[in-house]
N, C-alpha and C positions, 0 to 999 in steps of 0.2 A: 546562447552557446555559439561559439565561433565555428564556421564551417571547417571541416577537416583539412582543407587546402589553404587556410588563411596564412598569407605570407608573413604576418606579424607574429606568429607563434614561434617559440624556440623549437628547434628540431634536433633529433638525434641522428636523422638520416634524411635524404631527399625523398620527396614523394615518388611513388611508383608511376611509371609511364606506361607499363604493360604488365601482363599477368606474370607474377614471379614464379620461379621454380621452387621446389621444396628446399633446395640448397640456399637460394636467395632468401627465403623466409627464415631459415635457420640462421643465416648470417645476420639478418636484420634483428632477430631475437638476441643474438650475441652482442650486437652493437647497442641495443637498448640496455642489456644487462651491464655493459661496460660504461655506459654513459653517466655523466654527472647529472644528478637530478636538478631541475630548475630551482633557483633560490627564491624567486618572487612568485608567490601563489596568491590568488584571490580567494577571499572567503565570502560566501554568499549569505543570504538571510538565514537566521537560525530557525525561524518558525513561521508558519503561516497557517491560516485556517482554511480547511477545505469547505467548499460550498456543499450544502446538503442537496441531494438529487432525489427526485421522485420519478417514478415511471419505469418504463422498459425501453430497450432498444434491440433491434434485430441484427444478428450476425448472419451474413450471407457467405457461405463457405465457398472459397475460390476453387476447391477441388471438385465438389459434387453439386454445388449450387443450392444445397438445402439451407433452410432458414432456421436458426435457433434463437430463441428469445432470452435475453439477459436483463437483469436490473440495470438501469441507466448508470453509466460510468464503468461498468464491468469490462468494457471493450477498449478502454483507454490504452491499456497495455499493448493490445494488438495494433491499434492505430499508430501508436508511437513507434513500435517495432517496424512497421511498414515504412514510416518516414525515415527512420534511421538506416534501414536497409538501402535506401537510395543514396545515402552518404558514403557507402563503402565503395571505394574506387580501387581498381587493380586486381580484384579477385571476385569471381562470381559466387555470390551467396544467395541462397533461396530459403525463404521462410516456409516452414511446414506448420500450417495452422489447424490441422485436422483435430487437434486436442480441444478445439473450441466448437467443433461441429458434433451435434448430437448423433447424426447419421454415421459419419466417418469414424467416430470413436466408439461405435457399437452400443450407443444408447447412454453411455456415461461419459460426458465430456470431462477431460482432465484439467482443462483451463491452462494448458501449458503449450508453449511454442517450442519448436525444434528448428535447428538451423542446419542446412546442408551447405558445406563449403566445397566447391569444385576446384580442387588443387590440381595444377598442371602435372601431368605425368601419372595420374592415378586413374584407374578404370572407373571407380565409383566415387561419388562424393563422400566426404567425411560428414557424418551425422553427429550432431551434438544436441542432446535432449535438454529440456528445461532452460531455455535461454531467455534473456531479458533484453529490453531495448538498450540497456547499458552495455551489454556485451557487443552489440552492433556498433555503439559509439566507440568502444575500446578498439575494435577491429579497424574502424575508419581512421581513428587517430594513429594507430600503429602503422597502417599502410601509407598514411600521409607523412609519416616520419616525425610526428609531433612529439615533443618531450613532455607535454602536460596533458592530463586527462581533465576534461571539464564535466562536472556533474551539477547541473543547475548553475548556480553562481559560484560554487566551490571549485577549486582547482587542486589537483594532486599530481605528483610526478607519475607519468605513465609507467615508469619503471616499477612503481609499487604494485602495479597490476600485471606484472610479468607472469606470475603463476596462472592467472586466468587466461591470458593470451596463449600461453603454452597449451593449456587444456583445450581451448577453442580450436587451435590449429593442429593439435596432436603432434607437436614438435617440441624438442628440447634444444636449448642453445648449446 
C-alpha cells in the first residue's frame, strides 16, 4: 500500500496541511463527488491461503490495563487499525478498543472497534461504532486528497467510497 501522502498518486485535492473545518471537509466531499474517477487501476492477487494458527495471544486494554486472552490471530484487526490510525493526517482520530476488553465491555467483549473523530468547532468528538482498518485507510486517503483507494493490491476510485466517508465524517457534500 502506498502511503496516503504519496506524490505519485492521482489526486482530487491537495493534501491537508492543518485541521480542516466542517465547511472545508464538506467542500472536500463535494470535490470528490465531482471528480473524474481515475482510469488506471491496479488489480491485486485474487486469492491466497491463510496460514493456520494455534495458540493464544493476550490483549492489553489501553483504557484500563486489563488483559484478555484471545485465539492467536484474533487481534490482527486491532493491530492493523492502530497502524492505519497513524496514517490519518490533518484530523485527530482516536480508536476506542474497549469492545475487545473483557473488563471494559462488562464481561462480554463485542470484538468491535469504535472511532472518535475530533472535528474542529465541535464540543464533543463524533463517535462511529463498528469501524474497520479499511475505514481508517479511507479517511487517510481522503484527507491526503488521493483519487484512488488501495485495498491490498487492488485499487478502486475513492469516489466509490463516498457514502462511507460521509458516514464516517457525519457530513453530506
